GUTIVEX-166691 format. One record per residue (C-alpha): residue in three letters; y, z, x. Coordinates in steps of 0.25 Angstrom, whole numbers, plus 5000, padded with zeros to 4 digits. Layout:
alaYZX/...
// end
This chain:
met599151685054/leu600651655052/leu601251615065/leu602651645069/cys603551535066/phe605051565068/val606051465062/pro607551465062/phe608151535050/gln609451485044/gly610151615040/val611451695039/ser611951715054/ala612451855051/gln611051895047/thr610051945057/gln608651895057/leu608152025051/glu609152025040/his608751885037/leu607351925036/trp607752035026/gln608451935017/leu607251845018/ala606251955014/arg607051995002/glu607251854997/lys605751814999/ser605051944994/tyr604351924981/ala604352074979/val605952074980/lys606051954971/asn605152024960/ala605952154962/ser607252074960/leu606752004947/glu606452144941/ala607752194945/asp608452074939/tyr607652094926/ala608052234926/arg609552194928/asp609452094917/ala608852204908/cys610052294911/lys611052184907/tyr610352164893/lys610152314891/asn610652294876/val609252244873/leu608752384873/phe609652404860/pro609452274852/trp610052244839/ser609052224828/val609252134816/ser608252124804/thr608352064790/ala607452064778/leu607451984765/ser606452024754/ser606251974739/gly605452014728/phe605051944715/asn604651984701/asp604551934687/leu605552004677/tyr605151914666/lys603751974662/glu603752054649/thr603152184655/val603352194670/trp604652204678/tyr604552174693/thr605652214702/ser606252104711/asp607252114723/ser607752044736/thr608252114748/ala608952064761/asp609352154773/ile609752154787/thr609652264797/val610352274811/ser610052384820/lys610252424835/arg609752524844/leu610752594853/pro610552684865/gly610152824863/gly609152804853/leu610152754842/ala609952644832/val610852584822/ser610452504810/ala611252434799/ser610652354788/ala611152284775/asp610352234764/tyr610452174750/glu609552184739/ile609452114725/ala608552174715/lys608152114701/asp608252214690/leu608352214674/ala609752204668/asp609252284656/gln608152384658/tyr607852384643/arg607552244642/lys606352164646/pro606352084659/ser606951954657/lys607751844664/asp609051894657/asn608752044660/thr608752034675/ala609852074686/tyr609952104701/thr610352224708/his611052204721/ile610952304732/pro611752284745/ala611552394755/ala611852434770/ser611352534779/leu611652594793/ala610552674801/leu610652754814/ser609552824821/gln609652904834/ser608652974843/leu608953124844/cys608653114859/pro609653004864/phe609952994879/trp611253064878/leu610653184873/gln609653174885/arg610953184894/leu610853034898/lys612052954900/arg611352814896/asp610352764887/pro608952774894/ala608552634889/thr609652574896/met609552664908/gln608052614909/leu608552474912/ser609552524923/tyr608452604929/ser607452494929/leu608552404936/glu608752504946/gln607252524949/lys607052374950/glu608252364960/leu607752474968/ser606352414969/lys606952284974/arg607652354985/leu606452434989/gln605652304990/glu606752244998/lys606852365007/ser605352365010/ile605352215013/val606552225022/gln605952345030/glu604652265032/val605352145037/thr606152225046/tyr604952295052/asn604252165054/phe605452105060/ile605552215070/leu604052205073/leu604252055075/arg605352075085/gln604552185093/asn603252105094/gln604051975098/arg604752055110/leu603352115114/ile602751975114/asp603851915122/cys603752035132/thr602152035132/glu602051885134/lys602851895147/lys601952015152/leu600751945148/ala601151825156/leu601451915168/tyr600051975167/asp599451845167/glu600151805179/asn599751935186/phe598251915181/his598151775187/ala598851825200/leu597851935202/gln596751835199/gln597251755210/gly597351875219/val595951905217/arg595551765221/gln596351785234/gly595851925236/asp597151995234/asn596852065221/ala595652145215/val594952105203/ser595252235196/glu596752195197/val596452065189/trp595652145178/lys596752245177/ala597852135176/asp596952065165/glu596852185157/val598352205157/arg598552055153/leu597552075141/glu598252205136/cys599552125137/arg598952005129/gln598352105118/lys599752165117/leu600352025116/asp599351995105/gly599752115097/tyr601252085098/tyr600951945093/ser600151995081/gly601252095078/arg602351985079/gln601551895070/asn601252005059/ala602752045059/tyr603151895058/glu602151875046/ala602651995039/leu604151935041/cys603651805036/leu602951875024/tyr604351935020/cys605351835025/gly604551695026/val603951615037/gly604951585048/cys605851695045/val606151745059/asp606851665069/lys607751765076/met606751875079/met607651945089/asp608951945081/ala609752065081/leu609352165070/pro610352215059/asp611052345059/ser609952455058/gly610852555051/thr611152475038/pro610252505026/leu609852385018/phe609552455005/glu610052574998/met609652715001/gln608352774996/leu607852664987/asp606452734985/ala607152864980/lys608052784971/leu606852714965/leu606152844962/gln607452904956/asn607552774947/gly606152814943/ile606652954939/asp607752904932/gln606852804924/ala605952914920/arg607053004915/asn607652884908/ser606352854901/tyr606152994897/ala607452994890/leu607252864883/gln605852924878/lys606553044873/gln607552964866/ser606552874860/ser605552984855/ala606653074849/pro606853094834/val607752994828/leu608853024818/ser609152914808/met610252894798/lys610452784788/gly611552754778/asn611352654767/phe612352594757/ser611952514745/glu612652454733/tyr611852424720/thr612352314711/asn611752284697/leu612052154691/lys611452154676/lys611452044665/lys611752084651/val610852014641/pro611251934633/phe612651914638/asn612351884652/tyr613351984657/val613252034672/lys613552174674/glu613752224689/lys613452374693/ser613452434707/tyr613352564714/ile613252614729/ala612252694736/trp612252764749/thr611052824757/phe610952904770/thr609652934777/leu609453024789/met608053024796/leu607453094808/asp606353024814/phe605353104823/ser604252994824/glu604552974839/leu604553114842/ser603353174849/leu603353304857/his602053264865/lys602653134869/asn603953194873/arg603253294881/leu602453184888/gln603653114891/lys604353234897/glu603153264906/gly603053114910/leu604553124914/gln604253254922/thr603153184929/ser603953064933/leu605053144938/glu604153234947/thr603453104952/tyr604753034956/ala605253164962/asn604053174971/gln604253024975/leu605653054978/ala605353164987/glu604253084994/thr605252974996/gln606253065002/lys605253125011/gln604752985016/thr606252945018/asp606453075026/ile605153045034/arg605552905037/glu606952945041/arg606453045051/gln605452935056/tyr606652835058/asp607452935065/tyr606352965074/met606052825077/val607552785079/glu607652905089/leu606352855096/tyr606752715097/gly608152745101/glu607652825113/asn606652715116/val607752605116/his608552695125/lys607352705135/asp607052555133/lys608552525138/thr608352605150/met606952545153/val607552405151/gln608652435161/asn607652485171/arg606652375169/arg607752275171/gln608152335184/tyr606752335188/ser606552195184/asp607752155192/asp607352225204/ile605952165204/ala606552025202/ala607452045214/leu606252095222/tyr605451965218/arg606651875222/ser606551945236/gly605051925237/glu604752075236/cys603852065223/ser603051965216/tyr603351885204/leu602451965195/asp603152085199/met604452025195/lys603951975181/ala603252115178/ala604652185180/glu605252085171/asn604252105161/glu604452255161/tyr605852235159/leu605652135147/ser604652235141/ala605752345142/val606652255135/cys605652225124/asn605352375122/met606852405121/glu607052295111/asn605852335102/asp606352475102/ser607752435098/asp607152365087/leu606352485082/leu607552565084/trp608352475075/phe607152465065/tyr607052615063/arg608552635062/trp608552525051/met607352585044/lys608052725044/ala609352655038/gln608452595027/asn607752725024/arg608952795020/
// end
């Protein structure tokens, strides 16, 4: 079992002990570290969102060979080189440009037999530009930004919210166990003094029985009171140890040295409001965004392509070896509508999936708001209850203090015993303990109410 081991901590003087524990818990939590790594990765992805729309470059080179010198057979021959540059753009738009150059072997005189002197080359340079556009881009779906880019932003927001929820959960656990540690420590201090008094009383009664001044039943009754007190003390020890081990788990061994330090302001929220609801709303936004992206991707695609070519023939006249150049220009335009990604059944399933997701998130949002309202009412009730208790405790402390002073005066004048004086003093210390513990609980529920907003 882990034993209490309090060591001095070197921290910022402006921090309270609890604030220092919050900081340690955040720094040491592996869950928070993992959430931070995921958030950093999502943030980097947003910085390099252009990778969603990359440039693409491709080149090709081909050559064919033949034998034009056979008596009965003529084989065509050519060489082609091309380069194509393309880029995807937001909204299902794609642009492609290409340039190619072709050289084809031909006969200079179609009426002569194939021979070395009866060959020439046809040169064909060409260029083309192609555009393709989805017929359901995001702007036709009344969205202001491309859903592929928005998905990165939503993912980053989700990771950040998840990280803050992890931190919030850990901070609340640390706060609860710190308050529990303080309460049990006060109860231990107070109960140890009571137990010491009960031991003295028990031994005094035993001595009285030997002298014939007290009945044996009084001794047994005093022993039962003493045993009950020891059992309570053991429970307080166990509660303190459990709270301390929990703090060590979150913050490290030896993390507490100023257990009774002042508490921070109870009305200051440490996190933004309604983190749970914001995370669910992020899920709704992502579902709608994914559906818009699916509609954009599965819609028919309209493609347009224009091509420009120049044909140049270089022919040799036999037998004079005279070169004649002849060229002409050609244009082509292609319009195509591609329905390959369109599926009515698929679209229907996607729409039903979106509707199911939205209904699920709506139910979770309603449940989250309901639980928030329930906790708010509970915290209001506990704040009112412990506010009244603290007021009563202060009155009790004043009365017990006056009573303890009166008994001490009687003891000094010889009108009461030492045990009577210690009993009155212990009652006063018990009232102080109750007041301080109730004050801690009042702070705790006020603080929890501030974090619940």
